[in-house]
N, CA, C and O atoms as a GROMACS GRO file, in nm:
protein
  536
    1MET      N    1   2.073  -0.507  -2.537
    1MET     CA    2   1.965  -0.584  -2.477
    1MET      C    3   1.832  -0.535  -2.535
    1MET      O    4   1.810  -0.415  -2.548
    2THR      N    5   1.743  -0.628  -2.569
    2THR     CA    6   1.613  -0.590  -2.624
    2THR      C    7   1.521  -0.535  -2.515
    2THR      O    8   1.551  -0.547  -2.396
    3VAL      N    9   1.411  -0.476  -2.557
    3VAL     CA   10   1.312  -0.424  -2.463
    3VAL      C   11   1.264  -0.536  -2.370
    3VAL      O   12   1.257  -0.518  -2.249
    4LEU      N   13   1.232  -0.651  -2.428
    4LEU     CA   14   1.182  -0.762  -2.345
    4LEU      C   15   1.289  -0.815  -2.250
    4LEU      O   16   1.259  -0.850  -2.136
    5GLU      N   17   1.413  -0.821  -2.296
    5GLU     CA   18   1.521  -0.864  -2.206
    5GLU      C   19   1.538  -0.766  -2.090
    5GLU      O   20   1.561  -0.807  -1.977
    6ARG      N   21   1.525  -0.637  -2.120
    6ARG     CA   22   1.536  -0.535  -2.015
    6ARG      C   23   1.418  -0.545  -1.918
    6ARG      O   24   1.435  -0.526  -1.797
    7TRP      N   25   1.298  -0.573  -1.970
    7TRP     CA   26   1.181  -0.590  -1.885
    7TRP      C   27   1.200  -0.711  -1.793
    7TRP      O   28   1.176  -0.702  -1.672
    8HIS      N   29   1.243  -0.822  -1.848
    8HIS     CA   30   1.267  -0.942  -1.767
    8HIS      C   31   1.375  -0.916  -1.661
    8HIS      O   32   1.363  -0.964  -1.548
    9ALA      N   33   1.479  -0.842  -1.697
    9ALA     CA   34   1.585  -0.810  -1.601
    9ALA      C   35   1.531  -0.725  -1.486
    9ALA      O   36   1.567  -0.748  -1.370
   10ALA      N   37   1.446  -0.629  -1.516
   10ALA     CA   38   1.385  -0.546  -1.412
   10ALA      C   39   1.301  -0.630  -1.316
   10ALA      O   40   1.307  -0.613  -1.195
   11LEU      N   41   1.223  -0.723  -1.373
   11LEU     CA   42   1.141  -0.811  -1.289
   11LEU      C   43   1.226  -0.904  -1.205
   11LEU      O   44   1.200  -0.924  -1.086
   12GLU      N   45   1.327  -0.961  -1.266
   12GLU     CA   46   1.414  -1.054  -1.194
   12GLU      C   47   1.485  -0.984  -1.077
   12GLU      O   48   1.500  -1.040  -0.968
   13ALA      N   49   1.528  -0.861  -1.102
   13ALA     CA   50   1.596  -0.785  -0.998
   13ALA      C   51   1.498  -0.725  -0.897
   13ALA      O   52   1.537  -0.682  -0.789
   14LYS      N   53   1.369  -0.724  -0.934
   14LYS     CA   54   1.265  -0.657  -0.852
   14LYS      C   55   1.310  -0.514  -0.821
   14LYS      O   56   1.300  -0.467  -0.708
   15ASP      N   57   1.359  -0.449  -0.926
   15ASP     CA   58   1.418  -0.316  -0.910
   15ASP      C   59   1.351  -0.219  -1.007
   15ASP      O   60   1.377  -0.221  -1.128
   16ALA      N   61   1.266  -0.134  -0.953
   16ALA     CA   62   1.192  -0.038  -1.035
   16ALA      C   63   1.282   0.068  -1.098
   16ALA      O   64   1.240   0.135  -1.193
   17SER      N   65   1.404   0.085  -1.047
   17SER     CA   66   1.493   0.184  -1.108
   17SER      C   67   1.526   0.148  -1.252
   17SER      O   68   1.562   0.235  -1.331
   18HIS      N   69   1.512   0.020  -1.288
   18HIS     CA   70   1.534  -0.022  -1.426
   18HIS      C   71   1.430   0.037  -1.522
   18HIS      O   72   1.453   0.045  -1.642
   19LEU      N   73   1.317   0.080  -1.467
   19LEU     CA   74   1.209   0.132  -1.551
   19LEU      C   75   1.242   0.269  -1.608
   19LEU      O   76   1.186   0.308  -1.710
   20ASP      N   77   1.333   0.342  -1.545
   20ASP     CA   78   1.362   0.478  -1.586
   20ASP      C   79   1.398   0.488  -1.733
   20ASP      O   80   1.340   0.569  -1.805
   21GLY      N   81   1.492   0.409  -1.779
   21GLY     CA   82   1.531   0.413  -1.919
   21GLY      C   83   1.444   0.328  -2.009
   21GLY      O   84   1.453   0.336  -2.132
   22LEU      N   85   1.361   0.246  -1.949
   22LEU     CA   86   1.277   0.152  -2.026
   22LEU      C   87   1.145   0.214  -2.070
   22LEU      O   88   1.091   0.177  -2.174
   23LEU      N   89   1.092   0.308  -1.991
   23LEU     CA   90   0.962   0.368  -2.021
   23LEU      C   91   0.978   0.501  -2.093
   23LEU      O   92   1.061   0.584  -2.055
   24ALA      N   93   0.899   0.520  -2.196
   24ALA     CA   94   0.897   0.650  -2.266
   24ALA      C   95   0.823   0.751  -2.180
   24ALA      O   96   0.738   0.714  -2.098
   25GLU      N   97   0.854   0.879  -2.197
   25GLU     CA   98   0.789   0.985  -2.120
   25GLU      C   99   0.638   0.983  -2.139
   25GLU      O  100   0.563   1.014  -2.047
   26ASN      N  101   0.592   0.946  -2.260
   26ASN     CA  102   0.449   0.946  -2.290
   26ASN      C  103   0.385   0.807  -2.274
   26ASN      O  104   0.279   0.780  -2.331
   27CYS      N  105   0.448   0.722  -2.198
   27CYS     CA  106   0.397   0.586  -2.177
   27CYS      C  107   0.255   0.590  -2.119
   27CYS      O  108   0.221   0.679  -2.040
   28VAL      N  109   0.174   0.493  -2.160
   28VAL     CA  110   0.036   0.482  -2.111
   28VAL      C  111   0.018   0.347  -2.045
   28VAL      O  112   0.052   0.243  -2.102
   29MET      N  113  -0.035   0.349  -1.924
   29MET     CA  114  -0.061   0.227  -1.847
   29MET      C  115  -0.210   0.197  -1.851
   29MET      O  116  -0.293   0.283  -1.822
   30HIS      N  117  -0.243   0.073  -1.888
   30HIS     CA  118  -0.382   0.027  -1.889
   30HIS      C  119  -0.392  -0.080  -1.779
   30HIS      O  120  -0.347  -0.193  -1.796
   31SER      N  121  -0.452  -0.041  -1.669
   31SER     CA  122  -0.466  -0.129  -1.553
   31SER      C  123  -0.592  -0.215  -1.567
   31SER      O  124  -0.690  -0.173  -1.628
   32PRO      N  125  -0.589  -0.336  -1.510
   32PRO     CA  126  -0.710  -0.420  -1.516
   32PRO      C  127  -0.821  -0.369  -1.424
   32PRO      O  128  -0.934  -0.416  -1.432
   33VAL      N  129  -0.791  -0.274  -1.336
   33VAL     CA  130  -0.892  -0.229  -1.239
   33VAL      C  131  -0.922  -0.079  -1.246
   33VAL      O  132  -1.006  -0.031  -1.170
   34VAL      N  133  -0.855  -0.006  -1.334
   34VAL     CA  134  -0.881   0.137  -1.348
   34VAL      C  135  -0.940   0.160  -1.487
   34VAL      O  136  -0.883   0.115  -1.588
   35HIS      N  137  -1.053   0.229  -1.492
   35HIS     CA  138  -1.127   0.246  -1.618
   35HIS      C  139  -1.050   0.326  -1.722
   35HIS      O  140  -1.050   0.291  -1.840
   36THR      N  141  -0.985   0.434  -1.680
   36THR     CA  142  -0.918   0.520  -1.776
   36THR      C  143  -0.770   0.488  -1.786
   36THR      O  144  -0.707   0.449  -1.687
   37PRO      N  145  -0.713   0.503  -1.905
   37PRO     CA  146  -0.568   0.485  -1.918
   37PRO      C  147  -0.495   0.586  -1.831
   37PRO      O  148  -0.537   0.701  -1.819
   38GLN      N  149  -0.385   0.542  -1.772
   38GLN     CA  150  -0.302   0.627  -1.689
   38GLN      C  151  -0.185   0.674  -1.776
   38GLN      O  152  -0.105   0.592  -1.823
   39GLU      N  153  -0.176   0.805  -1.797
   39GLU     CA  154  -0.082   0.858  -1.895
   39GLU      C  155   0.041   0.919  -1.829
   39GLU      O  156   0.032   0.997  -1.734
   40GLY      N  157   0.156   0.881  -1.882
   40GLY     CA  158   0.282   0.940  -1.839
   40GLY      C  159   0.374   0.839  -1.772
   40GLY      O  160   0.331   0.739  -1.715
   41LYS      N  161   0.502   0.869  -1.781
   41LYS     CA  162   0.606   0.782  -1.727
   41LYS      C  163   0.596   0.768  -1.575
   41LYS      O  164   0.613   0.659  -1.521
   42ALA      N  165   0.568   0.878  -1.506
   42ALA     CA  166   0.565   0.876  -1.359
   42ALA      C  167   0.455   0.783  -1.307
   42ALA      O  168   0.480   0.700  -1.219
   43ILE      N  169   0.334   0.796  -1.359
   43ILE     CA  170   0.223   0.712  -1.310
   43ILE      C  171   0.241   0.567  -1.353
   43ILE      O  172   0.207   0.475  -1.279
   44THR      N  173   0.295   0.545  -1.473
   44THR     CA  174   0.321   0.408  -1.519
   44THR      C  175   0.425   0.343  -1.429
   44THR      O  176   0.412   0.226  -1.392
   45THR      N  177   0.529   0.419  -1.394
   45THR     CA  178   0.631   0.367  -1.302
   45THR      C  179   0.569   0.329  -1.168
   45THR      O  180   0.600   0.223  -1.114
   46LEU      N  181   0.481   0.413  -1.114
   46LEU     CA  182   0.415   0.382  -0.987
   46LEU      C  183   0.334   0.252  -0.996
   46LEU      O  184   0.344   0.166  -0.908
   47TYR      N  185   0.255   0.238  -1.102
   47TYR     CA  186   0.173   0.119  -1.117
   47TYR      C  187   0.259  -0.006  -1.134
   47TYR      O  188   0.230  -0.109  -1.072
   48LEU      N  189   0.362   0.002  -1.215
   48LEU     CA  190   0.446  -0.116  -1.236
   48LEU      C  191   0.527  -0.151  -1.111
   48LEU      O  192   0.551  -0.268  -1.083
   49THR      N  193   0.569  -0.050  -1.036
   49THR     CA  194   0.639  -0.076  -0.910
   49THR      C  195   0.548  -0.145  -0.811
   49THR      O  196   0.588  -0.241  -0.745
   50ALA      N  197   0.425  -0.095  -0.800
   50ALA     CA  198   0.327  -0.159  -0.710
   50ALA      C  199   0.300  -0.302  -0.754
   50ALA      O  200   0.290  -0.392  -0.670
   51ALA      N  201   0.288  -0.324  -0.885
   51ALA     CA  202   0.263  -0.459  -0.935
   51ALA      C  203   0.380  -0.552  -0.904
   51ALA      O  204   0.359  -0.669  -0.873
   52MET      N  205   0.503  -0.500  -0.912
   52MET     CA  206   0.620  -0.582  -0.877
   52MET      C  207   0.610  -0.629  -0.732
   52MET      O  208   0.645  -0.742  -0.701
   53HIS      N  209   0.562  -0.541  -0.644
   53HIS     CA  210   0.548  -0.577  -0.503
   53HIS      C  211   0.432  -0.674  -0.479
   53HIS      O  212   0.446  -0.769  -0.402
   54VAL      N  213   0.319  -0.649  -0.545
   54VAL     CA  214   0.199  -0.730  -0.521
   54VAL      C  215   0.207  -0.866  -0.590
   54VAL      O  216   0.176  -0.968  -0.529
   55LEU      N  217   0.249  -0.867  -0.715
   55LEU     CA  218   0.247  -0.991  -0.794
   55LEU      C  219   0.383  -1.060  -0.805
   55LEU      O  220   0.389  -1.180  -0.830
   56GLY      N  221   0.490  -0.985  -0.788
   56GLY     CA  222   0.623  -1.035  -0.819
   56GLY      C  223   0.687  -1.118  -0.710
   56GLY      O  224   0.802  -1.093  -0.672
   57ASN      N  225   0.616  -1.216  -0.661
   57ASN     CA  226   0.672  -1.305  -0.559
   57ASN      C  227   0.746  -1.421  -0.626
   57ASN      O  228   0.763  -1.422  -0.748
   58ASP      N  229   0.790  -1.517  -0.547
   58ASP     CA  230   0.868  -1.630  -0.601
   58ASP      C  231   0.788  -1.720  -0.696
   58ASP      O  232   0.847  -1.795  -0.773
   59SER      N  233   0.655  -1.712  -0.691
   59SER     CA  234   0.575  -1.797  -0.779
   59SER      C  235   0.550  -1.732  -0.915
   59SER      O  236   0.504  -1.799  -1.008
   60PHE      N  237   0.579  -1.602  -0.929
   60PHE     CA  238   0.555  -1.532  -1.055
   60PHE      C  239   0.645  -1.588  -1.165
   60PHE      O  240   0.766  -1.601  -1.148
   61HIS      N  241   0.582  -1.621  -1.277
   61HIS     CA  242   0.660  -1.661  -1.394
   61HIS      C  243   0.576  -1.645  -1.521
   61HIS      O  244   0.454  -1.656  -1.519
   62TYR      N  245   0.646  -1.617  -1.630
   62TYR     CA  246   0.581  -1.610  -1.760
   62TYR      C  247   0.573  -1.750  -1.817
   62TYR      O  248   0.669  -1.827  -1.811
   63VAL      N  249   0.458  -1.784  -1.873
   63VAL     CA  250   0.438  -1.917  -1.930
   63VAL      C  251   0.433  -1.914  -2.083
   63VAL      O  252   0.442  -2.018  -2.148
   64ARG      N  253   0.418  -1.793  -2.139
   64ARG     CA  254   0.414  -1.782  -2.284
   64ARG      C  255   0.453  -1.640  -2.323
   64ARG      O  256   0.421  -1.544  -2.253
   65GLU      N  257   0.522  -1.629  -2.434
   65GLU     CA  258   0.562  -1.498  -2.484
   65GLU      C  259   0.545  -1.497  -2.634
   65GLU      O  260   0.599  -1.582  -2.705
   66ILE      N  261   0.468  -1.400  -2.683
   66ILE     CA  262   0.446  -1.384  -2.826
   66ILE      C  263   0.491  -1.243  -2.862
   66ILE      O  264   0.447  -1.146  -2.802
   67SER      N  265   0.579  -1.232  -2.961
   67SER     CA  266   0.635  -1.103  -2.995
   67SER      C  267   0.643  -1.089  -3.146
   67SER      O  268   0.682  -1.181  -3.217
   68GLU      N  269   0.604  -0.970  -3.194
   68GLU     CA  270   0.616  -0.939  -3.336
   68GLU      C  271   0.639  -0.790  -3.351
   68GLU      O  272   0.563  -0.708  -3.298
   69GLY      N  273   0.744  -0.754  -3.421
   69GLY     CA  274   0.774  -0.613  -3.441
   69GLY      C  275   0.802  -0.545  -3.308
   69GLY      O  276   0.893  -0.582  -3.234
   70ARG      N  277   0.720  -0.443  -3.279
   70ARG     CA  278   0.735  -0.367  -3.154
   70ARG      C  279   0.622  -0.396  -3.056
   70ARG      O  280   0.587  -0.311  -2.974
   71ASP      N  281   0.565  -0.514  -3.065
   71ASP     CA  282   0.456  -0.554  -2.976
   71ASP      C  283   0.483  -0.693  -2.919
   71ASP      O  284   0.539  -0.780  -2.986
   72ALA      N  285   0.441  -0.711  -2.794
   72ALA     CA  286   0.457  -0.842  -2.731
   72ALA      C  287   0.340  -0.868  -2.636
   72ALA      O  288   0.283  -0.775  -2.580
   73MET      N  289   0.308  -0.994  -2.620
   73MET     CA  290   0.211  -1.038  -2.522
   73MET      C  291   0.279  -1.145  -2.437
   73MET      O  292   0.327  -1.246  -2.488
   74LEU      N  293   0.281  -1.121  -2.306
   74LEU     CA  294   0.347  -1.213  -2.214
   74LEU      C  295   0.243  -1.264  -2.115
   74LEU      O  296   0.187  -1.185  -2.038
   75GLU      N  297   0.216  -1.392  -2.117
   75GLU     CA  298   0.119  -1.452  -2.024
   75GLU      C  299   0.193  -1.494  -1.897
   75GLU      O  300   0.298  -1.557  -1.903
   76PHE      N  301   0.134  -1.458  -1.782
   76PHE     CA  302   0.198  -1.492  -1.655
   76PHE      C  303   0.104  -1.567  -1.562
   76PHE      O  304  -0.018  -1.563  -1.576
   77VAL      N  305   0.166  -1.635  -1.466
   77VAL     CA  306   0.094  -1.703  -1.359
   77VAL      C  307   0.168  -1.670  -1.230
   77VAL      O  308   0.291  -1.668  -1.226
   78THR      N  309   0.091  -1.645  -1.124
   78THR     CA  310   0.148  -1.624  -0.992
   78THR      C  311   0.043  -1.664  -0.890
   78THR      O  312  -0.074  -1.683  -0.924
   79GLU      N  313   0.084  -1.677  -0.767
   79GLU     CA  314  -0.010  -1.706  -0.660
   79GLU      C  315   0.010  -1.604  -0.548
   79GLU      O  316   0.122  -1.579  -0.503
   80VAL      N  317  -0.102  -1.546  -0.505
   80VAL     CA  318  -0.100  -1.448  -0.398
   80VAL      C  319  -0.214  -1.482  -0.302
   80VAL      O  320  -0.329  -1.494  -0.344
   81GLU      N  321  -0.180  -1.499  -0.176
   81GLU     CA  322  -0.278  -1.531  -0.072
   81GLU      C  323  -0.364  -1.652  -0.110
   81GLU      O  324  -0.486  -1.653  -0.087
   82GLY      N  325  -0.301  -1.752  -0.167
   82GLY     CA  326  -0.370  -1.876  -0.201
   82GLY      C  327  -0.454  -1.868  -0.328
   82GLY      O  328  -0.520  -1.966  -0.364
   83ILE      N  329  -0.452  -1.755  -0.396
   83ILE     CA  330  -0.528  -1.739  -0.521
   83ILE      C  331  -0.432  -1.747  -0.639
   83ILE      O  332  -0.335  -1.672  -0.646
   84THR      N  333  -0.459  -1.839  -0.730
   84THR     CA  334  -0.380  -1.849  -0.852
   84THR      C  335  -0.428  -1.742  -0.949
   84THR      O  336  -0.546  -1.736  -0.983
   85ILE      N  337  -0.336  -1.660  -0.992
   85ILE     CA  338  -0.366  -1.548  -1.081
   85ILE      C  339  -0.304  -1.578  -1.217
   85ILE      O  340  -0.188  -1.616  -1.228
   86ASN      N  341  -0.386  -1.562  -1.320
   86ASN     CA  342  -0.341  -1.578  -1.457
   86ASN      C  343  -0.362  -1.442  -1.524
   86ASN      O  344  -0.469  -1.382  -1.512
   87GLY      N  345  -0.260  -1.395  -1.594
   87GLY     CA  346  -0.274  -1.265  -1.657
   87GLY      C  347  -0.190  -1.251  -1.781
   87GLY      O  348  -0.114  -1.341  -1.818
   88VAL      N  349  -0.206  -1.136  -1.845
   88VAL     CA  350  -0.135  -1.106  -1.968
   88VAL      C  351  -0.083  -0.963  -1.961
   88VAL      O  352  -0.157  -0.871  -1.925
   89ASP      N  353   0.042  -0.946  -1.994
   89ASP     CA  354   0.101  -0.813  -2.014
   89ASP      C  355   0.110  -0.792  -2.165
   89ASP      O  356   0.170  -0.873  -2.235
   90ILE      N  357   0.051  -0.683  -2.213
   90ILE     CA  358   0.061  -0.649  -2.355
   90ILE      C  359   0.144  -0.522  -2.362
   90ILE      O  360   0.106  -0.417  -2.311
   91ILE      N  361   0.258  -0.534  -2.427
   91ILE     CA  362   0.358  -0.427  -2.425
   91ILE      C  363   0.387  -0.381  -2.568
   91ILE      O  364   0.407  -0.463  -2.658
   92SER      N  365   0.390  -0.250  -2.587
   92SER     CA  366   0.431  -0.191  -2.715
   92SER      C  367   0.543  -0.092  -2.689
   92SER      O  368   0.544  -0.024  -2.586
   93TRP      N  369   0.637  -0.083  -2.782
   93TRP     CA  370   0.749   0.009  -2.765
   93TRP      C  371   0.777   0.083  -2.894
   93TRP      O  372   0.733   0.043  -3.002
   94ASN      N  373   0.851   0.193  -2.881
   94ASN     CA  374   0.879   0.279  -2.995
   94ASN      C  375   1.012   0.243  -3.061
   94ASN      O  376   1.078   0.146  -3.023
   95GLU      N  377   1.049   0.322  -3.159
   95GLU     CA  378   1.173   0.296  -3.233
   95GLU      C  379   1.298   0.321  -3.147
   95GLU      O  380   1.408   0.281  -3.185
   96ASP      N  381   1.281   0.388  -3.033
   96ASP     CA  382   1.392   0.409  -2.940
   96ASP      C  383   1.400   0.300  -2.834
   96ASP      O  384   1.475   0.312  -2.737
   97ASP      N  385   1.324   0.193  -2.854
   97ASP     CA  386   1.319   0.080  -2.760
   97ASP      C  387   1.277   0.122  -2.620
   97ASP      O  388   1.334   0.078  -2.520
   98GLN      N  389   1.176   0.209  -2.615
   98GLN     CA  390   1.115   0.248  -2.489
   98GLN      C  391   0.967   0.210  -2.493
   98GLN      O  392   0.901   0.228  -2.595
   99ILE      N  393   0.918   0.159  -2.382
   99ILE     CA  394   0.779   0.115  -2.376
   99ILE      C  395   0.687   0.236  -2.381
   99ILE      O  396   0.704   0.332  -2.306
  100VAL      N  397   0.588   0.230  -2.472
  100VAL     CA  398   0.491   0.338  -2.488
  100VAL      C  399   0.352   0.297  -2.440
  100VAL      O  400   0.266   0.383  -2.416
  101SER      N  401   0.329   0.168  -2.428
  101SER     CA  402   0.200   0.119  -2.382
  101SER      C  403   0.220  -0.011  -2.305
  101SER      O  404   0.292  -0.101  -2.349
  102PHE      N  405   0.155  -0.018  -2.188
  102PHE     CA  406   0.164  -0.138  -2.104
  102PHE      C  407   0.024  -0.168  -2.055
  102PHE      O  408  -0.031  -0.093  -1.974
  103LYS      N  409  -0.034  -0.277  -2.102
  103LYS     CA  410  -0.170  -0.316  -2.065
  103LYS      C  411  -0.164  -0.448  -1.990
  103LYS      O  412  -0.099  -0.544  -2.034
  104VAL      N  413  -0.233  -0.453  -1.877
  104VAL     CA  414  -0.238  -0.574  -1.796
  104VAL      C  415  -0.382  -0.624  -1.790
  104VAL      O  416  -0.474  -0.547  -1.764
  105MET      N  417  -0.400  -0.753  -1.814
  105MET     CA  418  -0.530  -0.817  -1.801
  105MET      C  419  -0.512  -0.933  -1.704
  105MET      O  420  -0.413  -1.006  -1.710
  106VAL      N  421  -0.610  -0.950  -1.613
  106VAL     CA  422  -0.599  -1.050  -1.507
  106VAL      C  423  -0.730  -1.128  -1.495
  106VAL      O  424  -0.838  -1.075  -1.519
  107ARG      N  425  -0.717  -1.254  -1.458
  107ARG     CA  426  -0.833  -1.338  -1.429
  107ARG      C  427  -0.796  -1.432  -1.316
  107ARG      O  428  -0.677  -1.449  -1.293
  108PRO      N  429  -0.883  -1.493  -1.245
  108PRO     CA  430  -1.029  -1.482  -1.243
  108PRO      C  431  -1.074  -1.360  -1.162
  108PRO      O  432  -0.991  -1.284  -1.113
  109LEU      N  433  -1.205  -1.343  -1.148
  109LEU     CA  434  -1.262  -1.227  -1.081
  109LEU      C  435  -1.208  -1.210  -0.940
  109LEU      O  436  -1.176  -1.099  -0.900
  110LYS      N  437  -1.199  -1.319  -0.862
  110LYS     CA  438  -1.150  -1.302  -0.725
  110LYS      C  439  -1.004  -1.257  -0.724
  110LYS      O  440  -0.960  -1.192  -0.629
  111ALA      N  441  -0.929  -1.289  -0.827
  111ALA     CA  442  -0.791  -1.240  -0.838
  111ALA      C  443  -0.792  -1.090  -0.867
  111ALA      O  444  -0.712  -1.016  -0.809
  112ILE      N  445  -0.881  -1.045  -0.955
  112ILE     CA  446  -0.891  -0.903  -0.985
  112ILE      C  447  -0.925  -0.824  -0.860
  112ILE      O  448  -0.865  -0.721  -0.832
  113ASN      N  449  -1.022  -0.874  -0.784
  113ASN     CA  450  -1.062  -0.805  -0.661
  113ASN      C  451  -0.948  -0.797  -0.561
  113ASN      O  452  -0.926  -0.693  -0.499
  114MET      N  453  -0.875  -0.905  -0.545
  114MET     CA  454  -0.762  -0.908  -0.452
  114MET      C  455  -0.649  -0.817  -0.501
  114MET      O  456  -0.592  -0.742  -0.422
  115VAL      N  457  -0.617  -0.823  -0.630
  115VAL     CA  458  -0.512  -0.738  -0.687
  115VAL      C  459  -0.552  -0.591  -0.671
  115VAL      O  460  -0.468  -0.507  -0.637
  116HIS      N  461  -0.678  -0.560  -0.695
  116HIS     CA  462  -0.726  -0.423  -0.680
  116HIS      C  463  -0.702  -0.373  -0.537
  116HIS      O  464  -0.648  -0.264  -0.518
  117ALA      N  465  -0.741  -0.451  -0.439
  117ALA     CA  466  -0.725  -0.411  -0.299
  117ALA      C  467  -0.578  -0.394  -0.263
  117ALA      O  468  -0.541  -0.295  -0.200
  118GLN      N  469  -0.493  -0.488  -0.304
  118GLN     CA  470  -0.351  -0.479  -0.269
  118GLN      C  471  -0.279  -0.368  -0.345
  118GLN      O  472  -0.192  -0.301  -0.289
  119MET      N  473  -0.314  -0.347  -0.471
  119MET     CA  474  -0.252  -0.239  -0.548
  119MET      C  475  -0.293  -0.104  -0.490
  119MET      O  476  -0.211  -0.014  -0.480
  120LYS      N  477  -0.420  -0.090  -0.451
  120LYS     CA  478  -0.466   0.034  -0.391
  120LYS      C  479  -0.387   0.064  -0.263
  120LYS      O  480  -0.342   0.176  -0.243
  121ALA      N  481  -0.371  -0.037  -0.179
  121ALA     CA  482  -0.295  -0.019  -0.055
  121ALA      C  483  -0.150   0.017  -0.084
  121ALA      O  484  -0.093   0.104  -0.017
  122MET      N  485  -0.090  -0.047  -0.181
  122MET     CA  486   0.050  -0.020  -0.215
  122MET      C  487   0.064   0.122  -0.270
  122MET      O  488   0.157   0.194  -0.230
  123LEU      N  489  -0.025   0.164  -0.359
  123LEU     CA  490  -0.018   0.299  -0.415
  123LEU      C  491  -0.040   0.404  -0.306
  123LEU      O  492   0.024   0.509  -0.307
  124GLU      N  493  -0.131   0.375  -0.213
  124GLU     CA  494  -0.153   0.467  -0.101
  124GLU      C  495  -0.030   0.477  -0.011
  124GLU      O  496   0.002   0.585   0.039
  125SER      N  497   0.039   0.365   0.010
  125SER     CA  498   0.160   0.369   0.092
  125SER      C  499   0.271   0.448   0.021
  125SER      O  500   0.348   0.518   0.087
  126PHE      N  501   0.279   0.437  -0.112
  126PHE     CA  502   0.376   0.519  -0.186
  126PHE      C  503   0.344   0.667  -0.169
  126PHE      O  504   0.434   0.748  -0.148
  127ALA      N  505   0.215   0.702  -0.178
  127ALA     CA  506   0.172   0.841  -0.165
  127ALA      C  507   0.201   0.892  -0.024
  127ALA      O  508   0.246   1.005  -0.007
  128ALA      N  509   0.176   0.810   0.076
  128ALA     CA  510   0.203   0.849   0.216
  128ALA      C  511   0.352   0.871   0.236
  128ALA      O  512   0.392   0.965   0.305
  129GLY      N  513   0.433   0.785   0.176
  129GLY     CA  514   0.578   0.801   0.187
  129GLY      C  515   0.625   0.929   0.120
  129GLY      O  516   0.716   0.995   0.171
  130ALA      N  517   0.565   0.964   0.007
  130ALA     CA  518   0.602   1.087  -0.063
  130ALA      C  519   0.559   1.208   0.019
  130ALA      O  520   0.631   1.308   0.025
  131ASP      N  521   0.441   1.200   0.082
  131ASP     CA  522   0.393   1.310   0.165
  131ASP      C  523   0.482   1.332   0.286
  131ASP      O  524   0.511   1.447   0.322
  132SER      N  525   0.527   1.224   0.350
  132SER     CA  526   0.610   1.239   0.469
  132SER      C  527   0.752   1.284   0.434
  132SER      O  528   0.822   1.341   0.518
  133ALA      N  529   0.794   1.259   0.310
  133ALA     CA  530   0.928   1.301   0.267
  133ALA      C  531   0.930   1.449   0.230
  133ALA      O  532   1.036   1.511   0.226
  134ALA      N  533   0.811   1.504   0.203
  134ALA     CA  534   0.804   1.645   0.158
  134ALA      C  535   0.816   1.743   0.273
  134ALA      O  536   0.812   1.864   0.252
   0.00000   0.00000   0.00000
């Protein structure tokens, strides 16, 4: 299965455990709402898991996919709380077919603001769950 097929399977299953073998240890996440790149497999997994929860509803779908070599751009559309969100996932992977870079771009501005608020809440709930489990 290709990197993109594995990514689509993870999204379809809404199962973040698929990310374990898909992400490289040195993967870098570029969020549309965080200024600095988030480095490492653990933080990238957290961000992508939160995104699956926030954006990955029944309306989420890719409308275009452009791929060349070890790079791809996947344009998506989804609706959350009555706001139509249009975005792009830009994915790069290494020779071991593991994602090394994942960049998300989102529009319009009110979608970015809403995604920011919901992602923040989701990441905080993950942190609270980790704290209570410790």
